[in-house]
Structure formats: structure tokens, C-alpha cells
N, C-alpha and C positions, 0 to 999 in steps of 0.2 A: 919838669913838665912845662910844655909850652903854653903860653897864654896868647898866642898870636891870633887865634880866631876871635878871642875876646877883644883884643886890641883892634882888630880889623873892623869890629862893629862899632867902634868909636866910644867905648866906655872909659871911664876914668881909671887912673892907675890904681886907686884904692879899690875900686870895684873889681878890677882885674885880679888883684892880690887876694881879695876875699873869695872870689869865685874859684880861683886856682887852689887856694887852701882847702876849700870844701871838697873840690874834686880829688885832691890828693888824700884827704882823710878817707874818702870812700874807696880809695885804691890802695890802701895800706898793704893788703895781702896780694895784690895783683901786680905790683911793680908799677913803673911809670907808664901811664896810659897816654897815647898820643892824641893831640888835638890837631885838627886840620889847619893848614896854612892856605888861606884864600888869596894870598897876594899874587898867585899866578893868574887870577882873574882881575882883582883890583886891590889896592893897598888899604882901602877903608871906605866907609860909607860917605865920607866927606872928601874922597880923593878927587883931585881935579880931572884925572883921566876918566873916572866914572861919569862925572858931570859932562865932560866933553863928548864922550861916547854916546850918552843919552841924547844930547842935543843933536849929534850927528845922525843917530838912528832916526830921529823924528824928521830931520831934513831929508835924509836918503829916502824915506818912505814917500814923502811928498814929491820929490823929484822923480821917483820911479813911476808914481801915478801920473804925473804930468807927461812923462815920456811915452807911456804905454797904454794908459786907460783908453778904452774904445778902439784900439788899433790892433788887437791880437788877431782877429779874423783876417784883416787886411795883410798883416805880416805873414800869416800862415799860407795864404793863397798867392802871395806875390813872389817875385824872383828871390832866390837865395833865402828861402823860408827857413831852412835849417840853421843857417848862420845867424839870421836876425833873431829868430825865436830862441836859438841857443844862447845868444848874448843876453837876451832878456831873462831867461831862466837862471843863467849864471849870476847876473846882478841880483836877482831875487834871492838866490841862495846865500849870497854874501850878506845881504840885509838880514836874512833869517838867522845866520850865524851870529851877527852882532846883537840882534834882539835876544837871542838865546843866552849869550854871554851875560848880558845885563840882568836878565830875569833870573838866571841861575845863581848869580852872585847874591842878589837880593833874597832869593829863596833859601840859600844855604846860611846866610847870616841870620835870617829869621828862625830857621830850624835850631840854631844854637841856643836860643832862648825866646820862645814864643810869647813869654809873659813880659818881656822888656819893652817898654813903651817906645823907645827910640828905634829899636829894630822893627817893631810892628809898623810904625809910621813909615819908615824907610821902605819896607816891603810893600805896604799899601800904596804909597805914592808912586813907587816905581811901576807897580802893576797897572795903576791907572794910566800913567803916561804911555806905557808900552802898548796897552790895549787900544788907546786912542790912535797911536801911530800905526798899529796893525790894521786899523780900519782902512787906511789908505792902500793897503795891499790886497784887500779882499777881492777886488775886481779880477785879479790875475787868474786865480784858479777857476773862477766862474766863467770868465771869457775863454779860457783854454778849453773848458768842457763844452762850450757852445760851438766850437769849430767842428765842422763836418768830419766824421770818422775817417773817411777816405782821404780827405785833405791832410789830416793830422798823420795818418799812416805814411803818406808820401814824405812829409816833413821830417818824420822821425826815422825814416829808412836808412839815412846815412848823414854824415856831417856832424857838426857839434851837437845838434839836438838829439842825435841817436843815443848819446850817453845818458840822457835824461828820460829815455823812453820808459824804463820801469816805473819811474815816478809819475809820469803822465798817464800810463796805463792804470796805475793805482788810483790816481786822482779821478779817473773816469768812473770808478766804482761809486763815488759820491754823487754822481750826476743826477740820478733819479730822486735824490732827497734834498737837492739844493733849491733855495728860494730866490726870490727877486733880490737884486743887489742891495736895495735899501733895507729890506727886511733882514738880510744877513748882517748888515752893518748895525742895525738896531740890536739884534741878538748879541752881537759881539760887545757893543758898548754897554748894554744893560747887564752883561755877565758880571761886571765889577760890583754892581749893587744887588745882584741876584745870587747865583750859585757860588761865585767866588767869595762873596761876603759871608754866606752861611758856612762855607768851608772854613773860613778864618775864625768865625765865632766858635765852631767846634774845636779847632786847634787850641785856641786860647782858653776855652773852658776846661778842656781836658788837662792842659798843662798846669792850670791853676788849682786843680783839685788836689786835696791832701787826704791821705788815708791813715787813720790811727792804728798803728800796729806796734806792739811792744813798747808802748810809752813814747813812740815817735810819731810824727805826722809826715808820711812819706809821699812822694809823687807816685804816679801810676806805675812806672816801669819797675822800681824797686819793690813795690807791693806785689806786682805780678810775679816777680822773682821769688817771693816768699812762698808761692804755691809749689815750689820745688824744694822747699826746705826739708831736711831729714826729720824734723820734729813735726808730728801730726798736729799738735796744738797750735803751732805757728801757722801751719797751712790753713787750719780752720779759722784762726783769727784774721788772717789776711783775706780769706774769702768773705768773711763777714764784713770786714771793713770795705771791701770793694762793693759788695751788695748794698750796704746801707748808704754809702756815699753816692753811688750811682742812683739809687732809688730816690734820694733826697734831691737829685738834680734831674729827675726824669722829665719834669715839665719842659725844660729847655731842650733836652735831647729829643723829646717827642715833637716839639715844634720844629726843630731843625730837620728831622726826618720827614715830617709831613710836608714841609715847605719844599724841600729838595725833590721829593717824589712828585709833587704837583708841578714844579718847575720843569722836571724832565717830561712829564706827561704832556705839557703844553708844547714843548719843543718837538717831541716825537709826533704829536698830532699834526702840527704844522708841516713837518717834513714828510709825513706819510708812512712812518714805520708801523708795521702791523702788530709787532709784539714788543713787550716792555724791554726785552734784551736785544732787539735787533740792531740798535745803534751801536752797542758794544760789539756785537758780532761783526758788524761792518768795519769798525775801527780796528778790530783784531784781524781782519781779512780772513775770517774763518766762516765756513758755511754753517747755518743754524742746525742743520741735520747732523753735522759732525759733533757739535756740542750736545745735542739731544742724545746722541748715541753714548757719549761719554757719561752724561748724567745718569742715563738709564743703567749703564753697566756698573757704575759705582754704587748706586742705590740698591741694585740687586745684590751687590757684594757685601752690603752692611753686615748681614748675619755671619758670614764666614771671615770677615775682617775685624771690624771694630767690636761687634758683639762677642765674637769668639775670643779676641785678645783681652778685653776687659773682664770677661769671665775668668780667664786664666790669671790675670793680675789680682783680681779679688781673692782668688784661691791662695795666692802667695801671701796676701795680707791676712788670710784666715777669716774672711768674711764672705757672706753671700753676695753682697753688693757694696761697691765703694761709694762713699759720698763724693759729690762732684769735685770737691777741693783736693781729692786724692787722685784725680784722673792722671795727672802728670807727676805724681809723687815719685821720688827715687825708690828703688826696690828695698825692702827690708833686708837687714843683715849684709848690706853692701857698703863698703867704706866710701864715704863722700869726701872729696877734697876740693879745695879751691885751686883752679888752674891759673897760674900766673900768665900775664900777657905774652911774655917772651916765649913761653911754651906753646901757647895757642898759635902764635905767629909761626914758629918753627914747624909745628905739626901740619899746618895748612900748606906751607911752602914745600915741605918734604913730600907731601902727598901730590901736590901739583907737579913737583920736579920729577917724581917717579913716572908720571904720565908723559910729561913734556917739559924739558928744561926751558923752552921758550915761554911756556905758560907760567912757570914759576918766575921767570925773569920779569915778565910783565907785572905779576902780582907783587914782586919785591919792590917795585917802584912805589907802590902805595905806602909801604912802610918807610921807605927811604926819603921820600919827598914831601911828607906832610899831607897825604891825600886821605887820611883816615881820622875820624873823630870818634874816640872810643869811650870816654868816661860818661857815667850818668851825672847829670847836673839838674838842679831845679830849673824848670822851664824848658829844658831841652826836649825836642820832639821825641816821643816814645818810639819803640820798635827799632827798625833798621831799614836802610835803603842804600842803593848805589845810584848816584845822580850822574848821568852821562855828560852834563853841561853841553858843550858844543865841540865839534871835531877840531876846531882850532885851539882848544885847550885840552883838558883831560877830565876823567870822572873823579868824583869824590865819594867816599863811603862813610856812612854814619852807622854806628852800632852803639848799644848801651851795654858795654862789657862788664859782667859781674862774676866771671870766673867759673860759671857752670859749664858742664859738657855741652849743653845746648848752645851756649854762647860761642863755643869753638865752631860748632856746625853753622851758626849764623854768620860768623866771620868767613867761613869757607863759602857759604852761599853768596854773600854780598861781593866777595872778591871774584867769584865766578861771573857775576854781573859786570864787575869792573873790567875784567879781562875781555869779556865779550864786547863791551862798549869801546875799549881801546882798539880792538881788532876791526870793529865795524866802522870806525871813524873815517877810514880812507874813502868811504862812499860819499862823504860830504854831508852837509847839514840836511839835505832833503831825503837822502836814502840811507843814512846811517841808522836811524831809529828802527828797532826791530818790533814787528807786531807781537802781541802777547802770546800768540801761538808758539813762538820760539823764544820769547824773551826770558822765560824761566829755564831754558835748556842748560845754559852754561852754569847757572847758579846751582841748580839741583845736581848737575853732573859733578860740580866741585864738591858738594856735600858728599856725594857717593864715593868719590875718590878718597876723600879724607876718612870717611867711615871705614871703607874696605882696608885701607892701609893700617888703621888703628886695630881693626879686628884681627888682621893677619898677624900682628905683632903680639896679640894677647893669648897667653897660654893658660892662665888661671880660669877655671870653668865658671866660677862665680862672677868674675869680672866680664867674661865673655857673654854670659847670660844677661848681665846688666846692660852691656853695650848693644846686644841684639834687641833687647826690650826697648831701649831708648830710641833705636833706629826705627823700630816698628811704630812706636808712638809718634815719632816725627812724621813718618809716612802716613799714618792715620790722620794726623793733624793737617797734612798737606793735601791729602786726597779726600778722605771721608769728611773731615770737618769743613773743608772749603766747598765741597758740593752741598753740604748741609747749609752753609752760608748762602750759596747761590739759590737754593730752594727757598730759604727765608726771604731773601731779597725779592724773589718773584712773588711770593705771597704778599709781602708788604706793598709792592707797587701795584699789584692787581687789586688788592683790597682798597688802596688809597684812591683808585679811580671812582669808587662809590662814595667818597667823602672822607673827611679827616678821621684819622685813627686815634683812639685814646691810648695812653700808655699801657693800660691793661690789655687792650687788643693786640698791641705789638708784642707784649710779653707772652701772650698766649700763642701767637704765631711762632715766636722764638722757641718756646718750650716744646711745641709740636715737632719741629724739625730736629731739635736736639734729642728728644726721646727716641725718635725714629733712628737717628744715626748712631747714637751711643749705645743703645740697647739696655736691657734690664739689669745689667751688672753695674750700672752707674745710677746712683740715686740722685734725682733732680728735685730738690725742694724749692720752696718759694724764694729762697735766697739767691737762686740762680737766674731768676726771671729777668732782672735788668742788665745782665751781662752783655746783651747786644749793644748797649749804648756806647761802649768804648771802642768798638771796632771801626778803625778809620776808613777802611775800604768802602764801607757802605755809604760814606759821606763823600769821599774824594773821587772814587772811581766805581760807580754802580756797575755791578755784575763783572767786575775785574776778577773776582776770586776763583772762577773756574780755571783761570790760566795756571794756577798752582797745580791743580789736579792734572790738567793737560800736560804740564811740564814734567811732573813726577812720573806719570805713566809713560810719557815719551822717553824720559831718561832711563827708566828701567829697561825699556826695549833697546835703547842705544847702548846701555852698559852690557846688555846681553850680547850684542854684536861685538863689542870691545873685548869681552871676556873670552870669546872664541878665538882671540888672537889673530883676527883677520889682518892680513897685510894692508898697510896704507890707511888704517883707521884714523891715526892722528892727523894725517894730511886731510882726509875727508872731513874730519871734525873741525879743523881749523878753517877749511873752506866754507863750512856752514856758518861759523861765527863771523868770518870776514864779510860774508854776503850782506849782513845787516838786514835792511828792508828792501834790498834790490831784487829779490826773487821770492816767489810764493813758497809757503812752507812745504807744500807737496813736492815741489821740484827739488827743494833742498834735502828732503828725506829720501828721495829715490836712490842716491848712491849707497844708502845703508839697507836697501831692500825693505823699507818701512812705508806703510800706507795708512795714515790716520783716518782716511775716509772709510776704511773697512771696519765695521762695528767690532769684528773679532780682534782688531788691533789692541783695544783697551784691555782685553783679557790678559795680554802678555804682561803688562805692567802690574795689573792687580794680582796676577799669579805670583810675582816675585814677593809681594807682601805676604801672601798666604803661605808661601813656602817658609818664610822666616818665622811665622807664627807656629807652623808645624814643627820646625826645628826647636823652638822654645818649649813646646809641649813635650818634646822628647828628651829634654834636658833634666838632669837631676837638679833639685833645688840648691844643693850645695850648702 
């Protein structure tokens, strides 16, 4: 097992050996788990090239401001506007790529162990310096948006600036909510001691928590994994440990939530956003009415999806209602086994390869070149993510692999993101990032490909039922649970406008949306009340969560088009991924005959989940 990521963070050899030994002990049944190699970015936190690039980034930002600040309108109206502004945008893009490389490295090192003081200081110091440097660039977008629309249209009609027209058009959407230059700079600089500081406090608090289960004190990720243990007593103990540990720390989580909600309210009020989620909709480049239609469709489907499925699952367990810790329990009388890492890898690559050898080839690079960090480690960021870094480098994937079937699906999901990020990189630093409306497309599609391939190869009826049930649960978690999360966030932010919320008030809001979404076949007692506190999306990306439901319903529709064996689907799909953020989502969906602005569109995706539940209802228990 490699310890390169640990070495890159500047730890001692003894610390490396100890951390690696612990990781190997956790991976006894899983095989050798890969750790990412960050040297493609920088060789370490003390690397001369990192220090030099950081200094160069600060200098480049100041030089850019000296060259262009106060001159954008003049350049746009003068001769050769496309060439001159095109050169400015190209220089700006190069600086953004450098800033992104530096911050990506710091963030990935920090994710490896958020409790390590050296990593935390490195991350914090880097963010402070880059935030200050970025202040010198703020003028650029603001001045571009002050150029008369007709003048900008002429400048972007042809020549070098035409390449960046999608980015400039996208930038214009921010215009109604932009503030005076000095206020924008104040917001940016204060973010280090405002939202970013509270984000970091949440990360380090969560990473430091230990949950007593089975005589051990476990980090959050392995404890959550116990909720899928075949032994009901273990599941109950793990749930109790999560509940009690979160409850004993609710004071700090409540303070973080209140502070960030107020911080957001101040920003929204100054910018003129009418609704608590409007800033997210704008950044996602999605119309509020489209999100409203999605939320309405999913909430209306609760009874025929989650309520119906959990009633069926309770029947399989021989009870009227399941305790909340059995919501994701494996089905009774179904053999459970640990899936080695190599099997997980081959499963995902085979599924990707059956769809497209090119897609499998891109995914293979993540395994071959140290782009994945898989073991659970004390202090490591929980959950999973794919970090795109910057187009001049490549993405990195973090998972906490523990050999469960869901872990295989998580790997398929994050590799989907990774493939998408690789394909979109050709658009450059400004247009490679994909809005959340389509950001979950490749990830959820990758999961679906993996699931369908496994299901097609399964002939045993009991195993098939278990696989279908697991997929339905994943889709409920992706669609129903995430819309419930969105509803909870709305309630919290709206209530916070009237004053600080107590932990008990937040608990009540949490339980109200959970009861509505899960239905009467899941028993929610007081132990479940503080479970909101560990969800990172509420802290890091308010109202992000509906993107999962958006992506799942969209992919269900996309997969339906693919299943009809329509010619050219793979080419159209790759064109969608390669577009990155260079085209609006509606335009990218047109070649598939899909229209997310039609409220009926969401019923297509929800109908696939319902059909799977109907199939499960018709199966013999075996």
C-alpha cells in the first residue's frame, strides 16, 4: 500500500508507517487499497515549486489588475476589441488555472486528514493567501458586466473573444446581483473568517468525533457503515452511538448552522435575492420554477415510492414498521459478503467498457496512475467525492471503501464524475466546470450501468431481489431523501430569518420532513433527532442537494433512451459530457428529446423507481 499521499503532506516517516499500518489493518479483507499520488500537482507541502507557484500567482494577479483594471469598457469599444479582450480573458483563465491548482492541492492534502495540525495550517494559510490574491481579479467580471450589451455582442461575434462567449453570457446572469467593487472585495476577503472558517470548524469537529461501537471508538464513516451490518443488534448500537455523540455536540453544530444561515441571509439581502434558494438556482443555471416542479413531483410521489417500499421491506422483516436504524439494513436471509477492491474495480470497469471502451479507458487511468484514495483513515474526510482540480492536471477521487455493495456503487458514481471532468477539461478553466443541473449526470449514469450489468448477470432469484431492493433504496436515498433534505434546509433558513434557532427547533424541523418522506413504515424516535448534524452539504453547499434528485430523474430518462438502442446514443452522450459548462442544460438535452422544463418530465424518472418497486412486490421472497 502506498503512503505517498501521507508523505506529500510532510509527515514523518514514523507517522507514515503508523498510518499505513492502520489503513492496512482495516483493509485485511479488501485487498490493497490505493492511496492517491498528489505529486502530479506538487511533491509536498514544503515543495519549492508550490512556494514558487504561490508567489507567482500573487504577482500575476497584481500584474493583471495593473494591466486591465478600469480599462475593460475602453477595450470593448475600441479597435480590435475581440483580440484585446480575448487576450485579457485568456490571461485571466491562465491565472484561474494556477490558483485552482494551488487550492486543489491544499484541499486534497487537508481531506486526507482534517485533524492533522500541519495539514490544517497549510490549508488555512493557502486559502488566506489565494483569497487575498483573488481580490485583485474581482474587477474583471464586474467590469465585463458593465459593458453595454450591444458593444459586447459585437466584440464576441467573431475573433478570439468569440471562443469565450458562452462564459461571458453566463457571467451576465450574475449582473443583477452584483455589488459595488469595494463591497464585493470585502465579501471575498471576509469569507476567510466567515463562511469558510465555519466550514472548516465543521470539518474538523466531525473528523475528531469518535463513536463507541463494539468496544471500539470509531470515526463517523465506519460507524455509518455499521448501519448496513447483517446483525440488527450492531445496527442498533451504531445508531445509538451516532445519536448520543451528535446530541452531546449539538451546541456547536447548532451554532455553526445558525451562523452560516445568518451569513447567507446577509449576503442574499445585500445582493437582492428574493428566495433563500435563489442564489443556488443562479449558480446552478437552473430556473426556480424547474426546481419547484421537481420538488412538487417528488413530494407527491412519496406515498407510491418511499412509503410503499418501506412498507414492503418491513413485511420482509416480519414487522409493521422498521426502526430507523434498519432503513438501509441488508435483507434477511440474503448472504452478505465483503467485496474485495479488485472485484469492485473490475465490476465498474467492465460495466463502463460494455457501454463504451473509451469511457472504461478513462476510468482505468484513475486506478493506474494513483488518482484514487480508497482506505478509511482516522481524520480522513467522510463520504466520497471527485475533485476536478484544473484542466491542466486531472481529477482525483476520494472514497471510504469498506467492501459493501453500496461502496461499489459509490465507486461507480465517483468515477462517473471523474470521467465527466476529464472529458470537459478541454473547455479550459473557465468553461470546464459543469453546473449542478448536469453535474450528477455521468455519476448516476455510471451507477446505473454498473447496476444493470450486475443484475443481468444474476440468475438467483434471492440475489436478484436483494440487488433490486438495494437499487431502489439507493434511488430513494438519491431522490426522496435529497428532496426531504432540501425541504429541511428551506425550513431552517426561513425560520432563521426570525431569530436564532435552538437545537430542539432544528430537531423538530428535521423530524417533520423525515416523517413526511419516509412514511409510517419507518419508526422515528428521539434517537433520530440529531442526525441532521452530520450532513456536510447543509454546511458547505446550501441547497446543493436537489441536484442529486435532478440527476437521478434525468439519468432515468436518459437510460430509457439508451435502452431503446437508438443509434448514436454514445456519441451524443459523450458530446454532452465534453460540453462541460459551455452550453445550457436545456440545449444539451435536446438531442435526446428531453425537456426538463416540462413538469411531466420528472414523472419519467420517478416512474422507473415505481416500476422496480412493483417488480419487487411481484417477486417471491425466496
